[in-house]
Backbone as JSON, one array per atom type, in Angstrom:
{
  "sequence": "MLHKKEFFSVRTSAVQAFNNTFDVYSSGHKPDQIFYILTKKFLNHINSFAVILNGTNFNDISDNTDQVDHASAKVLLRAAFESYLTMSHIFFNDSKLTDYRILLYQYSGLKERIEKLPREDLDPTILEKISKEEETFKQLKDSIFKQGAELNINKKYIKKALSEGWRAGNGWITIGERSSLPKKYVETVYPYLCGYSHSGYESYMQLICDEMLSLEELECKQSSLYFWATFLLAYFCQSYVSFTTNFKSDVELEGLTDVGNFLLKYKNIYPN",
  "N": [[200.51, 90.76, -60.8], [202.95, 90.69, -63.14], [204.13, 88.65, -64.83], [202.33, 86.59, -64.55], [200.05, 87.61, -65.76], [201.03, 87.86, -68.38], [201.47, 85.18, -68.92], [198.82, 84.04, -68.99], [197.79, 85.41, -71.13], [199.39, 84.57, -73.34], [198.91, 81.86, -73.12], [196.21, 81.79, -73.84], [196.42, 82.42, -76.58], [197.86, 80.18, -77.49], [196.08, 78.04, -77.01], [193.9, 78.82, -78.58], [195.07, 78.79, -81.11], [195.51, 76.05, -81.39], [192.84, 75.1, -81.18], [191.78, 76.16, -83.51], [192.96, 74.7, -85.48], [193.29, 71.96, -84.98], [191.74, 70.03, -86.27], [192.9, 69.49, -88.72], [194.75, 67.65, -88.16], [193.43, 65.36, -87.58], [193.18, 63.1, -89.09], [193.63, 59.64, -90.14], [196.27, 59.35, -90.49], [199.38, 58.41, -89.34], [201.67, 60.13, -88.54], [200.32, 62.61, -88.26], [198.5, 61.98, -86.22], [200.24, 61.48, -84.07], [201.45, 63.99, -83.8], [199.21, 65.54, -83.1], [198.44, 64.36, -80.61], [200.75, 64.79, -79.03], [200.77, 67.57, -79.0], [198.36, 68.11, -77.66], [198.93, 66.87, -75.23], [201.05, 68.49, -74.33], [199.68, 70.99, -74.0], [197.77, 70.29, -72.09], [199.38, 69.67, -69.87], [200.44, 72.21, -69.4], [198.1, 73.58, -68.78], [197.25, 72.28, -66.43], [199.41, 72.88, -64.83], [198.98, 75.64, -64.51], [196.6, 75.63, -63.05], [197.38, 74.42, -60.62], [199.38, 76.18, -59.79], [197.9, 78.35, -59.16], [197.02, 77.86, -56.68], [196.42, 75.48, -54.1], [194.7, 73.33, -51.75], [193.83, 71.67, -48.61], [191.37, 72.01, -47.55], [188.94, 70.71, -47.38], [189.4, 68.83, -45.56], [190.88, 69.92, -43.46], [190.95, 73.13, -41.94], [192.31, 76.26, -43.19], [194.49, 75.51, -44.93], [195.54, 76.45, -47.22], [197.77, 76.74, -50.0], [200.6, 77.24, -52.2], [201.58, 74.99, -54.39], [204.5, 74.6, -55.33], [206.3, 72.56, -56.01], [204.81, 70.46, -57.3], [203.81, 71.93, -59.45], [206.16, 72.45, -60.81], [206.91, 69.89, -61.57], [204.95, 69.34, -63.48], [205.5, 71.38, -65.32], [208.0, 70.58, -66.17], [207.26, 68.2, -67.47], [205.75, 69.28, -69.56], [207.77, 70.68, -70.83], [209.4, 68.55, -71.77], [207.59, 67.38, -73.52], [207.36, 69.37, -75.45], [210.02, 69.39, -76.4], [210.18, 66.85, -77.5], [208.32, 67.07, -79.63], [209.65, 69.06, -81.04], [212.07, 67.82, -81.76], [211.17, 65.69, -83.38], [209.39, 66.83, -85.3], [209.91, 69.61, -85.86], [212.64, 70.24, -86.24], [214.14, 69.19, -88.52], [212.81, 68.67, -91.44], [213.17, 66.7, -93.39], [213.93, 64.49, -91.99], [211.78, 63.75, -90.5], [209.86, 61.62, -91.0], [211.49, 59.37, -90.66], [212.29, 59.72, -87.98], [209.84, 59.51, -86.71], [209.25, 56.82, -87.11], [211.3, 55.71, -85.53], [210.52, 56.69, -83.05], [208.06, 55.37, -82.66], [208.99, 52.71, -82.69], [210.7, 52.68, -80.46], [208.9, 53.1, -78.36], [207.26, 50.79, -78.52], [209.21, 48.85, -78.09], [209.98, 49.38, -75.45], [207.6, 48.81, -74.11], [207.15, 46.1, -74.74], [209.37, 44.9, -73.6], [209.05, 45.31, -70.85], [206.67, 44.14, -70.12], [205.19, 41.43, -68.37], [205.1, 37.88, -69.1], [203.82, 35.76, -68.02], [200.82, 34.24, -66.85], [199.0, 35.88, -68.2], [196.07, 37.37, -69.62], [194.48, 35.8, -72.43], [193.65, 37.56, -74.51], [195.28, 39.77, -74.1], [197.77, 38.65, -74.56], [197.5, 38.09, -77.24], [197.37, 40.67, -78.24], [199.94, 41.58, -77.58], [201.43, 39.91, -79.22], [200.69, 40.86, -81.77], [201.72, 43.45, -81.58], [204.42, 42.86, -81.4], [204.89, 41.92, -83.95], [204.42, 44.24, -85.43], [206.5, 45.7, -84.37], [208.76, 44.37, -85.45], [208.36, 44.93, -88.16], [208.59, 47.7, -88.14], [211.3, 47.97, -87.52], [212.53, 46.97, -89.84], [211.61, 48.91, -91.64], [212.84, 51.19, -90.62], [215.59, 50.72, -91.08], [215.5, 50.62, -93.88], [214.55, 53.21, -94.57], [216.52, 54.72, -93.35], [218.74, 54.04, -94.9], [218.0, 55.21, -97.32], [218.24, 57.84, -96.6], [220.9, 58.04, -96.28], [222.02, 57.48, -93.78], [224.37, 56.37, -91.49], [224.74, 52.93, -90.69], [225.59, 52.24, -88.13], [224.73, 54.33, -86.53], [222.01, 54.04, -86.78], [221.64, 51.56, -85.56], [222.43, 52.25, -83.0], [220.39, 54.01, -82.24], [218.22, 52.24, -82.33], [218.89, 50.62, -80.24], [219.19, 52.35, -78.01], [217.01, 54.04, -77.96], [214.66, 56.55, -79.22], [215.91, 58.99, -78.92], [218.48, 58.35, -79.25], [220.4, 58.02, -77.24], [220.96, 60.6, -76.49], [220.7, 63.16, -74.07], [218.06, 65.1, -72.47], [218.88, 67.75, -72.34], [220.67, 68.02, -74.48], [218.91, 67.46, -76.62], [217.27, 69.64, -76.25], [219.02, 71.78, -76.76], [219.23, 71.59, -79.44], [216.84, 72.43, -80.3], [214.47, 75.1, -81.03], [214.55, 76.67, -78.82], [216.34, 79.0, -76.74], [219.7, 78.23, -75.94], [220.73, 78.85, -73.39], [218.45, 79.12, -71.85], [217.43, 76.49, -71.85], [219.57, 75.13, -70.57], [219.54, 76.33, -68.09], [216.91, 76.3, -66.99], [215.69, 73.7, -67.36], [217.27, 71.68, -65.86], [216.83, 72.66, -63.27], [214.06, 72.31, -62.92], [213.99, 69.54, -62.96], [215.05, 68.86, -60.51], [212.94, 68.95, -58.76], [211.38, 66.87, -59.48], [211.97, 64.37, -58.62], [212.64, 62.21, -55.77], [214.93, 62.38, -54.31], [217.7, 63.51, -52.21], [218.41, 65.99, -53.16], [215.99, 67.03, -54.03], [214.72, 67.23, -51.56], [216.34, 69.23, -50.36], [215.72, 71.47, -51.89], [212.98, 71.71, -51.41], [212.84, 72.08, -48.63], [213.99, 74.55, -48.41], [212.02, 76.07, -49.64], [210.05, 75.9, -47.69], [210.93, 77.66, -45.81], [210.71, 80.18, -46.84], [209.54, 83.56, -47.09], [206.24, 85.05, -47.57], [206.42, 86.98, -49.58], [208.77, 86.19, -50.89], [207.98, 83.69, -51.83], [206.01, 84.44, -53.62], [207.59, 85.72, -55.46], [209.04, 83.56, -56.52], [206.91, 82.24, -57.63], [206.19, 84.03, -59.63], [208.46, 83.84, -61.25], [208.19, 81.23, -62.16], [205.86, 81.45, -63.7], [206.9, 83.08, -65.68], [208.9, 81.43, -66.89], [207.26, 79.4, -67.88], [205.66, 80.85, -69.65], [207.57, 81.63, -71.48], [208.29, 79.16, -72.59], [205.78, 78.46, -73.67], [205.43, 80.51, -75.57], [207.45, 79.98, -77.43], [206.56, 77.49, -78.22], [204.12, 78.22, -79.49], [205.12, 79.75, -81.63], [206.6, 77.79, -83.05], [204.59, 75.87, -83.53], [202.7, 77.26, -85.09], [204.26, 78.0, -87.31], [204.98, 75.45, -88.31], [202.43, 74.34, -88.83], [201.26, 76.13, -90.69], [203.09, 75.92, -92.76], [202.96, 73.25, -93.58], [200.33, 72.57, -93.81], [198.33, 73.64, -96.03], [195.8, 74.76, -96.08], [195.36, 76.21, -93.82], [194.94, 79.08, -91.82], [196.21, 81.47, -89.62], [195.66, 83.92, -87.16], [196.0, 86.79, -84.96], [198.07, 86.55, -83.03], [199.67, 88.39, -81.83], [200.39, 88.96, -79.21], [202.11, 86.93, -78.53], [204.3, 87.39, -80.24], [205.02, 89.92, -79.27], [205.79, 89.32, -76.65], [208.03, 87.63, -77.06], [209.7, 89.42, -78.38], [210.05, 91.37, -76.42], [211.5, 90.03, -74.46], [213.76, 89.1, -75.72], [216.49, 89.22, -75.24], [216.94, 88.01, -72.84], [217.88, 85.42, -72.45], [220.65, 84.99, -73.7], [222.34, 83.33, -76.37]],
  "CA": [[201.73, 90.02, -61.11], [203.16, 90.87, -64.57], [204.37, 87.42, -65.58], [201.09, 85.81, -64.53], [199.2, 88.2, -66.8], [201.62, 87.48, -69.66], [201.24, 83.74, -69.1], [197.45, 83.75, -69.4], [197.6, 85.98, -72.47], [200.02, 83.67, -74.31], [198.15, 80.6, -73.03], [195.0, 81.96, -74.66], [196.81, 82.32, -77.99], [198.25, 78.8, -77.77], [194.87, 77.2, -77.04], [193.1, 79.23, -79.74], [195.76, 78.28, -82.3], [195.21, 74.62, -81.46], [191.41, 74.92, -81.45], [191.49, 76.55, -84.89], [193.71, 73.89, -86.45], [193.49, 70.55, -84.62], [191.03, 69.12, -87.17], [193.74, 69.09, -89.86], [195.57, 66.53, -87.69], [192.52, 64.34, -87.08], [193.11, 62.0, -90.04], [194.2, 58.39, -89.65], [197.7, 59.38, -90.83], [200.1, 58.25, -88.07], [202.39, 61.34, -88.11], [199.35, 63.62, -87.8], [197.98, 61.54, -84.92], [201.29, 61.68, -83.07], [201.59, 65.44, -83.6], [198.02, 65.98, -82.38], [198.49, 63.9, -79.22], [201.84, 65.49, -78.33], [200.32, 68.95, -78.79], [197.35, 68.09, -76.61], [199.66, 66.54, -74.0], [201.75, 69.71, -73.92], [198.73, 72.0, -73.53], [197.16, 69.81, -70.85], [200.36, 69.88, -68.79], [200.49, 73.66, -69.16], [196.85, 73.97, -68.13], [197.28, 71.76, -65.05], [200.43, 73.71, -64.17], [198.34, 76.91, -64.15], [195.61, 75.35, -61.99], [198.09, 74.17, -59.36], [200.11, 77.38, -59.37], [196.92, 79.31, -58.66], [196.8, 77.55, -55.26], [195.69, 74.27, -53.73], [194.47, 73.25, -50.3], [193.18, 70.49, -48.04], [190.33, 72.6, -46.71], [187.84, 69.77, -47.17], [189.81, 67.98, -44.43], [191.32, 70.77, -42.35], [190.88, 74.54, -42.29], [193.54, 77.07, -43.33], [195.58, 74.72, -45.53], [195.84, 77.01, -48.55], [199.19, 76.74, -50.32], [201.01, 77.19, -53.6], [202.38, 73.76, -54.48], [205.52, 74.83, -56.35], [206.93, 71.3, -56.43], [203.96, 69.79, -58.3], [203.76, 72.79, -60.63], [207.42, 72.27, -61.54], [206.85, 68.56, -62.2], [204.12, 69.49, -64.68], [206.21, 72.22, -66.28], [209.03, 69.73, -66.74], [206.6, 67.3, -68.42], [205.43, 70.1, -70.74], [209.07, 70.95, -71.45], [209.81, 67.35, -72.5], [206.65, 67.21, -74.63], [207.76, 70.3, -76.51], [211.3, 68.96, -76.98], [209.87, 65.7, -78.33], [207.75, 67.6, -80.86], [210.68, 69.81, -81.74], [213.02, 66.87, -82.35], [210.55, 64.87, -84.43], [208.67, 67.56, -86.34], [210.3, 70.97, -86.18], [214.07, 70.47, -86.46], [214.65, 68.86, -89.85], [211.63, 68.02, -92.02], [213.5, 65.51, -94.17], [214.13, 63.38, -91.06], [210.58, 63.55, -89.69], [209.29, 60.28, -91.14], [212.45, 58.44, -90.05], [212.23, 59.89, -86.53], [208.55, 58.98, -86.26], [209.42, 55.36, -87.05], [212.13, 55.43, -84.35], [209.69, 57.01, -81.89], [207.14, 54.25, -82.5], [209.78, 51.52, -82.37], [211.19, 52.81, -79.09], [207.78, 52.91, -77.45], [206.88, 49.39, -78.53], [210.32, 48.11, -77.48], [209.9, 49.57, -74.0], [206.42, 48.12, -73.59], [207.34, 44.66, -74.9], [210.41, 44.45, -72.67], [208.67, 45.39, -69.44], [205.46, 43.38, -69.83], [205.4, 40.01, -68.01], [204.47, 36.94, -70.03], [203.13, 34.71, -67.27], [199.47, 34.44, -66.31], [198.31, 36.98, -68.86], [194.83, 37.07, -70.33], [194.74, 35.48, -73.85], [193.47, 38.73, -75.38], [196.46, 40.61, -73.94], [198.85, 37.94, -75.25], [197.27, 38.29, -78.67], [197.76, 42.06, -78.52], [201.41, 41.62, -77.52], [201.9, 39.23, -80.43], [200.5, 41.79, -82.89], [202.67, 44.54, -81.4], [205.74, 42.33, -81.71], [204.97, 41.87, -85.41], [204.6, 45.63, -85.83], [207.85, 46.03, -83.93], [209.69, 43.85, -86.45], [208.13, 45.68, -89.39], [209.17, 49.03, -87.94], [212.76, 47.84, -87.58], [212.87, 46.87, -91.27], [211.34, 50.22, -92.26], [213.87, 52.13, -90.15], [216.82, 50.46, -91.84], [215.25, 51.0, -95.27], [214.5, 54.67, -94.7], [217.84, 55.21, -92.98], [219.6, 53.87, -96.07], [217.59, 56.23, -98.29], [218.73, 59.13, -96.1], [222.36, 57.91, -96.14], [222.4, 57.45, -92.37], [225.26, 55.26, -91.2], [224.06, 51.85, -89.98], [225.95, 52.2, -86.71], [223.87, 55.3, -85.85], [220.68, 53.44, -86.75], [221.68, 50.52, -84.51], [222.51, 52.95, -81.71], [219.04, 54.51, -81.95], [217.37, 51.09, -82.06], [219.27, 50.09, -78.93], [219.11, 53.33, -76.92], [215.76, 54.8, -77.99], [214.52, 57.53, -80.3], [216.86, 60.09, -78.71], [219.8, 57.79, -79.57], [221.33, 58.24, -76.13], [221.1, 62.03, -76.19], [219.9, 63.63, -72.95], [217.09, 66.16, -72.79], [219.58, 69.02, -72.55], [221.17, 68.0, -75.87], [217.74, 67.61, -77.5], [216.82, 71.02, -76.09], [219.96, 72.68, -77.41], [219.0, 71.47, -80.88], [215.52, 72.97, -80.58], [214.47, 76.55, -81.26], [214.72, 77.35, -77.53], [217.7, 79.46, -76.46], [220.52, 77.25, -75.22], [220.85, 79.25, -71.99], [217.17, 78.81, -71.2], [217.39, 75.03, -71.66], [220.58, 74.73, -69.59], [219.24, 76.92, -66.79], [215.57, 75.98, -66.47], [215.35, 72.28, -67.33], [217.83, 70.96, -64.7], [216.17, 73.14, -62.06], [212.77, 71.64, -62.82], [214.24, 68.12, -62.67], [215.34, 68.71, -59.09], [211.68, 68.8, -58.02], [210.61, 65.77, -60.05], [212.38, 63.11, -58.0], [212.52, 62.23, -54.31], [216.26, 62.31, -53.71], [218.04, 64.55, -51.24], [218.38, 67.29, -53.84], [214.6, 67.47, -53.96], [214.49, 67.65, -50.17], [217.03, 70.5, -50.1], [214.96, 72.54, -52.52], [211.67, 71.85, -50.75], [213.0, 72.64, -47.28], [214.23, 75.98, -48.61], [210.71, 76.67, -49.9], [209.31, 75.97, -46.43], [211.46, 78.76, -45.0], [210.57, 81.45, -47.54], [208.44, 84.46, -46.73], [205.19, 85.14, -48.58], [206.95, 87.79, -50.69], [209.73, 85.37, -51.62], [207.22, 82.66, -52.53], [205.35, 85.11, -54.75], [208.65, 85.98, -56.45], [209.28, 82.28, -57.17], [205.72, 81.97, -58.42], [206.3, 84.89, -60.8], [209.5, 83.27, -62.11], [207.63, 80.05, -62.81], [204.98, 81.93, -64.76], [207.74, 83.58, -66.78], [209.49, 80.29, -67.6], [206.19, 78.71, -68.6], [205.27, 81.71, -70.76], [208.67, 81.55, -72.44], [208.11, 77.88, -73.29], [204.53, 78.56, -74.44], [205.62, 81.41, -76.7], [208.22, 79.25, -78.44], [205.66, 76.47, -78.75], [203.22, 78.89, -80.43], [205.9, 80.11, -82.81], [206.91, 76.57, -83.8], [203.34, 75.24, -83.95], [202.1, 78.05, -86.18], [205.14, 77.87, -88.47], [204.85, 74.09, -88.82], [201.08, 74.12, -89.34], [201.03, 76.92, -91.9], [203.99, 75.46, -93.82], [202.66, 71.91, -94.04], [198.89, 72.43, -94.01], [198.12, 74.84, -96.84], [194.47, 75.33, -95.9], [195.28, 76.78, -92.47], [195.31, 80.48, -91.63], [196.2, 81.82, -88.2], [195.82, 85.34, -86.88], [195.78, 87.17, -83.57], [199.14, 86.06, -82.16], [200.58, 89.51, -81.59], [200.9, 88.92, -77.83], [203.25, 86.01, -78.55], [205.41, 88.12, -80.84], [205.43, 91.01, -78.37], [206.5, 88.71, -75.52], [209.35, 87.18, -77.53], [210.5, 90.61, -78.67], [210.33, 92.04, -75.15], [212.48, 89.28, -73.67], [214.68, 88.43, -76.66], [217.88, 89.23, -74.74], [217.0, 87.49, -71.46], [218.7, 84.2, -72.46], [221.51, 85.06, -74.88], [223.06, 82.09, -76.71]],
  "C": [[201.92, 89.99, -62.64], [203.27, 89.54, -65.31], [203.16, 86.5, -65.59], [200.14, 86.31, -65.63], [199.71, 87.82, -68.18], [201.35, 86.0, -69.94], [199.83, 83.48, -69.62], [197.12, 84.34, -70.77], [198.16, 85.04, -73.53], [199.34, 82.31, -74.3], [196.9, 80.67, -73.88], [195.33, 81.79, -76.13], [197.15, 80.89, -78.38], [197.02, 77.9, -77.92], [194.02, 77.54, -78.26], [193.73, 78.74, -81.03], [195.47, 76.8, -82.49], [193.75, 74.38, -81.83], [191.07, 75.21, -82.91], [192.11, 75.62, -85.93], [193.74, 72.39, -86.17], [192.83, 69.59, -85.6], [191.86, 68.7, -88.37], [194.68, 67.95, -89.47], [194.71, 65.35, -87.23], [192.35, 63.16, -88.04], [193.7, 60.74, -89.4], [195.7, 58.3, -89.93], [198.51, 59.4, -89.54], [200.88, 59.49, -87.65], [201.47, 62.43, -87.59], [198.79, 63.25, -86.43], [198.98, 61.81, -83.8], [201.45, 63.16, -82.76], [200.43, 65.99, -82.78], [198.1, 65.61, -80.9], [199.59, 64.6, -78.43], [201.46, 66.94, -78.05], [199.31, 69.02, -77.64], [197.98, 67.79, -75.25], [200.37, 67.77, -73.46], [200.78, 70.72, -73.31], [198.04, 71.57, -72.24], [198.1, 69.97, -69.66], [200.42, 71.36, -68.4], [199.24, 74.11, -68.39], [196.82, 73.51, -66.67], [198.3, 72.51, -64.21], [199.79, 75.01, -63.66], [197.34, 76.73, -63.02], [196.31, 75.2, -60.65], [198.78, 75.44, -58.86], [199.17, 78.47, -58.85], [196.56, 79.03, -57.19], [195.99, 76.29, -55.04], [195.49, 74.26, -52.22], [193.91, 71.89, -49.92], [192.01, 70.93, -47.16], [189.11, 71.7, -46.52], [188.13, 68.85, -45.99], [190.15, 68.82, -43.2], [191.34, 72.22, -42.81], [192.27, 75.16, -42.44], [194.73, 76.27, -43.85], [195.94, 75.22, -46.92], [197.35, 77.08, -48.78], [199.38, 76.92, -51.82], [202.0, 76.03, -53.71], [203.4, 73.89, -55.61], [206.1, 73.53, -56.89], [206.11, 70.61, -57.52], [203.86, 70.6, -59.58], [205.02, 72.59, -61.48], [207.49, 70.9, -62.21], [206.07, 68.65, -63.51], [204.81, 70.34, -65.75], [207.34, 71.44, -66.94], [208.42, 68.79, -67.78], [206.22, 68.04, -69.7], [206.69, 70.38, -71.54], [209.48, 69.76, -72.33], [208.87, 67.07, -73.67], [207.02, 68.12, -75.79], [209.05, 69.85, -77.19], [211.11, 67.74, -77.87], [209.3, 66.15, -79.67], [208.81, 68.29, -81.7], [211.63, 68.86, -82.46], [212.41, 66.12, -83.54], [210.04, 65.7, -85.6], [209.3, 68.87, -86.78], [211.74, 71.12, -86.68], [214.52, 70.29, -87.9], [213.59, 68.03, -90.56], [211.97, 66.76, -92.8], [213.71, 64.27, -93.29], [212.87, 63.01, -90.29], [210.04, 62.13, -89.78], [210.19, 59.22, -90.5], [212.36, 58.51, -88.52], [210.91, 59.39, -85.95], [208.61, 57.45, -86.15], [210.23, 54.97, -85.81], [211.33, 55.65, -83.06], [208.71, 55.87, -81.6], [207.88, 52.99, -82.04], [210.22, 51.53, -80.91], [210.09, 52.57, -78.07], [207.33, 51.47, -77.37], [207.95, 48.53, -77.85], [210.23, 48.18, -75.95], [208.73, 48.78, -73.42], [206.59, 46.59, -73.65], [208.32, 44.13, -73.86], [209.94, 44.43, -71.22], [207.41, 44.62, -69.09], [205.8, 41.94, -69.45], [204.68, 39.13, -69.03], [203.64, 35.88, -69.31], [201.76, 35.16, -66.79], [198.75, 35.64, -66.91], [197.05, 36.49, -69.55], [195.14, 36.8, -71.81], [194.6, 36.67, -74.79], [194.67, 39.67, -75.3], [197.65, 39.98, -74.66], [198.73, 38.11, -76.76], [197.68, 39.71, -79.09], [199.27, 42.21, -78.54], [202.0, 41.01, -78.79], [201.8, 40.14, -81.65], [201.5, 42.95, -82.81], [204.1, 44.1, -81.72], [205.94, 42.24, -83.22], [205.17, 43.28, -85.97], [206.0, 46.11, -85.52], [208.9, 45.58, -84.96], [209.57, 44.62, -87.77], [208.74, 47.08, -89.31], [210.69, 49.0, -88.07], [213.23, 47.77, -89.03], [212.7, 48.22, -91.97], [212.38, 51.25, -91.86], [215.17, 51.95, -90.91], [216.66, 50.89, -93.3], [215.27, 52.51, -95.44], [215.84, 55.3, -94.33], [218.81, 55.12, -94.14], [219.29, 54.92, -97.13], [218.09, 57.62, -97.9], [220.25, 59.14, -95.9], [222.83, 58.02, -94.68], [223.22, 56.2, -92.1], [224.54, 54.2, -90.35], [224.39, 51.82, -88.49], [225.11, 53.19, -85.9], [222.43, 54.77, -85.75], [220.62, 52.4, -85.64], [221.72, 51.14, -83.12], [221.12, 53.44, -81.29], [218.09, 53.35, -81.63], [217.64, 50.53, -80.67], [218.94, 51.05, -77.79], [217.83, 54.17, -76.92], [215.8, 55.92, -79.02], [215.43, 58.74, -80.14], [218.31, 59.64, -78.95], [220.84, 58.09, -78.5], [221.55, 59.68, -75.76], [220.18, 62.4, -75.03], [218.97, 64.75, -73.38], [217.77, 67.5, -73.02], [220.09, 69.11, -73.99], [220.02, 68.18, -76.86], [217.24, 69.06, -77.45], [217.71, 72.02, -76.8], [219.81, 72.66, -78.93], [217.63, 72.0, -81.29], [215.63, 74.47, -80.85], [214.69, 77.34, -79.96], [216.15, 77.84, -77.35], [218.46, 78.47, -75.59], [220.59, 77.57, -73.73], [219.58, 78.96, -71.21], [217.09, 77.32, -70.88], [218.33, 74.62, -70.53], [220.28, 75.24, -68.18], [217.96, 76.35, -66.18], [215.33, 74.48, -66.34], [215.97, 71.54, -66.13], [217.18, 71.38, -63.38], [214.84, 72.44, -61.85], [212.94, 70.17, -62.46], [214.47, 67.89, -61.19], [214.09, 68.5, -58.24], [210.9, 67.56, -58.45], [210.96, 64.41, -59.46], [212.29, 63.26, -56.48], [213.85, 62.05, -53.62], [216.51, 63.48, -52.77], [218.06, 65.93, -51.87], [216.98, 67.89, -53.8], [214.27, 67.97, -52.56], [215.09, 69.02, -49.9], [216.26, 71.68, -50.7], [213.63, 72.79, -51.81], [211.79, 72.44, -49.35], [213.3, 74.12, -47.35], [212.91, 76.71, -48.86], [209.92, 76.87, -48.61], [209.7, 77.2, -45.61], [211.28, 80.13, -45.64], [209.4, 82.25, -47.01], [207.41, 84.46, -47.84], [205.68, 85.9, -49.8], [207.91, 86.98, -51.54], [209.03, 84.26, -52.41], [206.51, 83.23, -53.76], [206.35, 85.41, -55.86], [208.97, 84.69, -57.22], [208.12, 81.92, -58.09], [205.77, 82.78, -59.72], [207.33, 84.34, -61.78], [208.98, 82.05, -62.86], [206.68, 80.44, -63.94], [205.79, 82.4, -65.96], [208.33, 82.42, -67.58], [208.46, 79.55, -68.43], [205.74, 79.53, -69.82], [206.31, 81.66, -71.87], [208.53, 80.27, -73.27], [206.87, 77.92, -74.18], [204.71, 79.41, -75.7], [206.4, 80.72, -77.81], [207.41, 78.12, -79.04], [204.74, 77.09, -79.81], [203.93, 79.2, -81.74], [206.17, 78.88, -83.68], [205.65, 75.91, -84.36], [202.75, 75.95, -85.16], [202.93, 77.92, -87.45], [204.98, 76.5, -89.11], [203.49, 73.89, -89.5], [200.84, 74.88, -90.64], [201.92, 76.48, -93.06], [203.55, 74.13, -94.42], [201.18, 71.63, -94.22], [198.39, 73.69, -94.71], [196.77, 75.5, -96.62], [194.27, 76.0, -94.55], [195.73, 78.24, -92.48], [195.19, 80.8, -90.14], [196.47, 83.3, -88.02], [195.72, 85.58, -85.38], [196.81, 86.63, -82.61], [200.14, 87.16, -81.81], [201.16, 89.49, -80.18], [202.1, 87.99, -77.72], [204.48, 86.71, -79.11], [205.93, 89.22, -79.94], [206.22, 90.46, -77.18], [207.91, 88.3, -75.93], [210.27, 88.36, -77.83], [210.94, 91.29, -77.39], [211.47, 91.36, -74.4], [213.54, 88.58, -74.54], [216.12, 88.34, -76.15], [218.03, 88.6, -73.35], [217.84, 86.22, -71.37], [219.58, 84.21, -73.7], [222.24, 83.73, -75.11], [224.55, 82.36, -76.81]]
}
C-alpha cells in the first residue's frame, strides 16, 4: 500500500526531528512549554492513529473479530488536525502576535476551567488551587489588554477574544485556511473527519456505509486515510523545522528529504 509506506516514512522524519530538538523547548519558559506539549500531543495522536489503523480486535473475548476501526482512527486524526492548527495559529502564522496569542490561549483555558468547576463540597486544597488560578486569570486579562494596546489591536477585538476564546469565534475551518495547509485540503478533509467524531445521525450514516463495503473498498479508504495523515504530517514537519531553525539558533536538522519529496509529488493534489 503506497500511502501507508509514505506515511511511515514521513512519520519517522517527524519523530526524529522532534527527538533531535525537544530539549530546546524544555526550559521553564511558558511559550516553549506550550509548544513542546502541543507538539507531543500532535505526534501522540498520529502514533495512536497508526496503531488503530493497523487493525484492532476483540480476540481476547471472541475469535475472528479482527477489524480496521476507521471511525476511531478518524477521531484521532481530527484531534491531530486541531493540534496542528492550534500550533499554526499561535506560533507559525505571525511571530509578532505569538506572545499575545499565548496569553489568550492561557486565559481561555483558565476561563473554561473556572466556569465549569463546581464550588460546593470541594476539598480545601482544590479551592485554594482555584483561588490561585483565578488570580492568574485576572493577571492574564490585564496583560492581554496591555499587549494588545502595544500591538494596536482594537479593544473590541480583544474583548471578543476574551469572551469567545483564543480563536475569537473563528471555526476550525477558518483557522485552517489561515495556516500553511492548502485551503482545499482543510475544507475537504476536516469536515469529513468531524462526521465520525460525534454520535449524531450523520455519524451513523457514515458508519453504516462502512459496514457494507467490501474488503477492497475498505482498503481503499484505509489508503486515503494514510494519505491525509501523511499530508498533515508533512506540513507539520515543514512548519516545525522552519520554526525551530529560525527561533532556536543552535538547532540543525537534516535528513528530511522524504518530506520534501512527498510535498513535491503531491503539490497539485489540493490546489488553492
